[in-house]
Every structure is written in structure tokens, then in C-alpha cells.
C-alpha positions in Angstrom: -16.7 -16.3 16.0 -17.5 -18.1 13.1 -17.3 -18.5 9.0 -18.6 -17.4 6.6 -18.1 -16.9 2.9 -17.0 -12.7 3.6 -14.7 -14.1 6.2 -14.5 -14.8 10.1 -17.5 -12.9 12.0 -17.1 -12.1 15.6 -20.0 -12.3 18.2 -20.9 -8.9 19.2 -22.9 -11.0 21.9 -20.2 -12.0 23.6 -18.6 -8.5 22.9 -21.8 -7.6 25.6 -21.1 -9.9 28.0 -17.6 -8.9 29.0 -18.6 -5.3 28.9 -19.4 -3.5 32.2 -23.1 -1.6 32.2 -26.2 -1.6 30.1 -25.7 -1.8 26.4 -27.8 -3.5 23.8 -26.8 -4.1 20.5 -30.6 -2.4 19.2 -29.9 1.3 20.8 -25.8 0.9 18.9 -27.8 0.0 15.4 -30.6 2.7 15.7 -28.0 5.6 15.9 -28.2 7.5 12.7 -24.1 7.3 12.9 -24.4 3.4 13.3 -26.9 3.6 10.0 -24.3 6.0 8.3 -21.4 3.7 8.7 -22.9 0.3 8.2 -24.6 2.0 4.6 -20.4 2.8 3.7 -18.9 -0.5 4.3 -22.2 -2.4 2.4 -21.9 0.1 -0.4 -18.5 -1.2 -1.1 -18.7 -4.7 -0.4 -22.0 -5.4 -0.8 -23.3 -5.5 -4.6 -27.1 -6.3 -3.6 -26.8 -4.2 -0.9 -30.9 -2.2 -1.1 -29.9 1.7 -1.0 -33.7 2.5 -1.2 -34.0 0.5 2.2 -31.0 2.1 3.3 -32.4 5.4 2.5 -35.4 4.8 4.2 -33.9 3.3 8.0 -31.5 5.6 7.5 -34.2 9.1 7.1 -35.4 7.7 10.8 -31.8 7.2 12.8 -31.7 9.0 15.8 -35.7 9.6 16.4 -37.1 8.2 19.7 -40.0 6.5 17.9 -36.9 4.7 15.3 -36.7 0.9 16.5 -35.4 -2.0 14.5 -33.6 -5.4 15.1 -30.7 -7.1 13.3 -32.6 -9.4 11.9 -35.0 -6.4 10.2 -32.0 -4.6 9.1 -30.7 -7.7 7.1 -34.0 -8.8 5.6 -34.9 -5.0 4.5 -31.7 -4.5 2.8 -30.3 -7.0 2.3 -26.8 -6.4 4.1 -23.9 -8.9 4.6 -21.9 -7.2 7.1 -24.2 -8.4 10.3 -26.1 -12.0 10.8 -28.7 -13.0 13.5 -28.5 -16.8 14.3 -30.6 -18.6 16.6 -29.8 -21.8 18.6 -27.1 -22.7 20.9 -24.3 -20.9 19.5 -27.2 -18.1 18.2 -26.6 -14.1 18.4 -25.2 -11.3 17.1 -22.4 -12.0 15.1 -20.6 -8.7 12.8 -17.7 -9.0 10.0 -14.7 -7.3 12.4 -14.8 -4.0 10.5 -18.1 -3.4 12.1 -17.2 -5.6 15.5 -14.6 -3.0 15.8 -17.0 -0.2 15.7 -18.8 -1.9 17.5 -16.6 -1.9 20.4 -15.4 1.6 20.2 -19.4 2.1 20.6 -19.4 0.1 24.0 -15.7 1.3 25.3 -13.7 4.3 24.8 -10.7 2.7 26.0 -11.1 0.3 23.4 -11.5 3.1 20.5 -7.8 4.2 22.2 -6.1 0.8 22.2 -7.6 0.8 18.4 -5.6 3.7 17.5 -2.4 2.7 18.9 -2.7 -0.8 17.5 -3.3 0.9 14.2 -0.9 3.4 14.3 2.0 1.0 15.5 1.0 -0.9 12.7 1.6 1.9 10.1 5.0 2.7 12.1 6.2 -1.0 11.5 4.9 -0.9 7.9 6.6 2.5 7.1 9.6 0.9 9.2 9.7 -2.2 6.3 9.1 -0.4 3.4 12.2 2.2 4.9 14.1 -1.1 5.1 13.4 -2.4 1.9 14.1 1.1 0.1 17.1 0.9 1.8 18.4 -2.7 1.1 17.7 -1.7 -2.5 19.6 1.4 -2.2 22.2 -0.8 -1.0 22.6 -2.8 -3.7 22.4 -0.4 -6.2 25.8 1.2 -5.1 27.1 -2.0 -5.0 26.1 -3.3 -8.0 27.5 0.4 -9.5 30.9 -1.2 -8.6 30.3 -3.7 -11.5 29.3 -1.4 -13.8 32.1 1.0 -13.4 34.2 -1.9 -13.4 32.8 -2.6 -16.8 34.1 0.8 -17.5 36.8 1.3 -16.7 38.2 -2.3 -18.4 36.1 -2.1 -21.5 35.5 2.5 -22.3 38.5 4.0 -20.7 42.2 3.5 -22.5 44.8 3.4 -19.9 47.1 6.2 -20.4 43.8 8.7 -19.9 44.4 11.4 -16.4 41.3 11.1 -13.5 39.8 13.5 -14.4 39.2 12.3 -18.2 38.0 8.7 -16.2 35.6 10.4 -13.8 33.8 12.3 -17.0 33.5 9.1 -18.7 32.2 7.2 -15.2 29.5 10.5 -14.9 28.9 9.8 -18.5 27.7 6.2 -18.1 25.9 7.2 -14.7 24.0 9.7 -16.9 23.2 7.3 -19.8 21.2 5.2 -17.1 19.9 8.5 -15.7 18.4 9.0 -18.7 17.2 5.5 -19.6 15.4 5.2 -16.0 14.2 8.8 -15.4 14.5 10.2 -18.4 16.9 13.4 -17.6 20.8 13.2 -16.6 21.4 14.3 -12.9 22.6 18.2 -14.1 18.8 18.1 -15.3 17.2 16.8 -12.7 19.2 19.1 -9.8 18.7 22.7 -11.7 15.3 21.6 -11.9 15.4 21.0 -8.2 17.9 23.5 -6.6 16.5 23.2 -3.2 16.6 19.6 -3.0 19.2 17.8 -1.2 20.9 14.7 -2.3 20.3 13.2 -6.1 17.4 11.8 -8.0 18.8 8.4 -7.1 18.4 9.3 -3.4 15.0 11.0 -4.3 13.8 7.5 -6.3 11.2 5.3 -5.5 12.0 1.4 -4.6 10.8 0.5 -7.8 12.7 2.1 -9.3 15.9 1.2 -7.3 15.1 -2.1 -7.8 15.1 -1.3 -12.2 17.8 0.5 -11.6 19.8 -2.1 -10.3 18.8 -4.4 -13.4 19.8 -1.5 -15.7 23.5 -1.2 -13.8 24.3 -5.1 -14.7 22.8 -5.2 -17.8 24.7 -1.7 -18.9 27.7 -3.5 -17.8 26.8 -6.7 -19.6 26.4 -4.4 -22.9 29.7 -2.1 -22.3 31.4 -5.5 -22.5 29.8 -6.2 -25.5 31.0 -3.6 -27.1 27.7 -1.7 -27.5 28.0 1.9 -28.5 26.1 4.4 -25.7 23.3 5.6 -28.3 22.4 1.5 -28.6 22.9 0.8 -24.9 20.4 3.8 -24.3 17.5 2.6 -26.3 18.0 -0.8 -25.0 18.3 0.1 -21.5 15.2 2.6 -22.0 13.0 -0.2 -23.4 14.0 -2.7 -20.7 13.0 0.0 -17.8 9.5 0.9 -19.1 9.0 -2.8 -19.3 10.2 -3.9 -15.8 8.5 -0.7 -14.2 5.0 -1.2 -15.7 5.8 -5.1 -14.6 6.2 -3.5 -11.1 3.9 -0.9 -10.7 1.0 -3.4 -11.2 -0.9 -3.3 -7.3 -0.4 -6.9 -7.3 3.5 -6.5 -7.2 3.7 -3.8 -5.4 2.0 -5.6 -2.8 4.2 -8.4 -2.9 7.2 -6.2 -2.9 6.2 -4.1 0.5 5.4 -7.3 2.4 
């Protein structure tokens, strides 16, 4: 493996040495599917890729008379995904994306293991995201206790019935729903009659993060004596600001890692 500004490159030459059978990089490079793959990869990662030369090569790929070396491919197209080096540690090197494609060409077994590993990684990623969602949902529920305690201590007179108290709790819960989701629990349920659970059960991880924050802030606003309309406007502004912050590409990747 060698390093370059584009990252670590893998030796295709070493991969061939480790594989039984007669395989040649030139045969792989003349394959039309290989040329198509390399062209797409270069179009994504290489702004200086020569599409004119690539079109000429692609039109000839697969023909019995067609043959091209890695050196010629790089010189004609300005490709950065493959490189041929001379000297003691010389050989053909490829970006890992391309080396994986080469590995699948020389070994069906490698392809199976690569697909299997990809599936495992996706399952691990989904499990981590689900764990994060469950944790945030639990935090939201715990935080809701702080919210309801503030309601009980501040908004509910000591002599009202449990049914009346429940109405106040539901009203405050819907205040948070309106601030974050833009609709009450009943409005969401009416719009999703065949869906189990409530809108919080179907919230994204980012929404649950913001909901946890809103519950704490609403508890503070309630104790400060702010009326519901004023609290709703404040919480809605906060929800918009926090969701915009969380929904940037950078922060989503950090949240999921």
C-alpha cells in the first residue's frame, strides 16, 4: 500500500501474486465494464478527467484488438484512481474503491465476502442509529417528568380533579407538539388513522433531541410565569433554530457516529 494526496492506494500487483490462476491487469482494464466503472469513479473524484479520451477508450473497450496499459490509461485520461510505478516497490496501485472492484473481478469469493461485510457494516450502522433513537426517546420521556412537575407546581391549582389536571398536561404536551411538529397530537392522529403510536414515536432522532430541549425550556418558562402563547412563540423559534443546526450534513454525520 502506498500513500498519496488522494489517500492510501492498494497494490493490484500484490493482489495478483496472492491469487492462483492466470490473471492480468491489462485484461481487466480492457473489459468494457471495468472502463465504465473507472470512468464513473473518475467523474466523481477527478475534476481534471479527460472525457474526450475516455469516450474514445470506451468505444474500443471489449474489442479483441483493444489493449491498453495502466500507464496509457493515466496519460490519456489524466486518471487519478490508478497509478503504475517503477523501481524496487514498483507495480500497479489503485484507490481502495477500484482495488475492491479489481478484487471482485479476480475472485468471486472476494466479492461474496465484500458483500457480506457491507451488509454487516450497514446492520451495525442501523443498530447504532436505533440505539441513539431509543436513548433519545428515553431521555425525552425522563425530561418530560421535569416538564410535568413544572406544570403541576405552577399551572394546576391544588383543588382541581385529576381529569382537569390531565387536560392541562395534554394541553402543555400539545404546546410542545405545535412548537416542534406544527400540529397537535389529535391532528397528527387524524392525518394518520392507520398508524400505531403517536407522532413522537415516529419522530426522527434530530426531532427527539430538540423535543428534549424544549421540554426543559418550557419548564423554565412556566416557572417564570410566561403565558402559553408567549411560550409557544419562543419554543417554536428555538425549535426552528435547533433543527436547522442539527440538519446540516456535518452535524448529522457526527450525530450518527
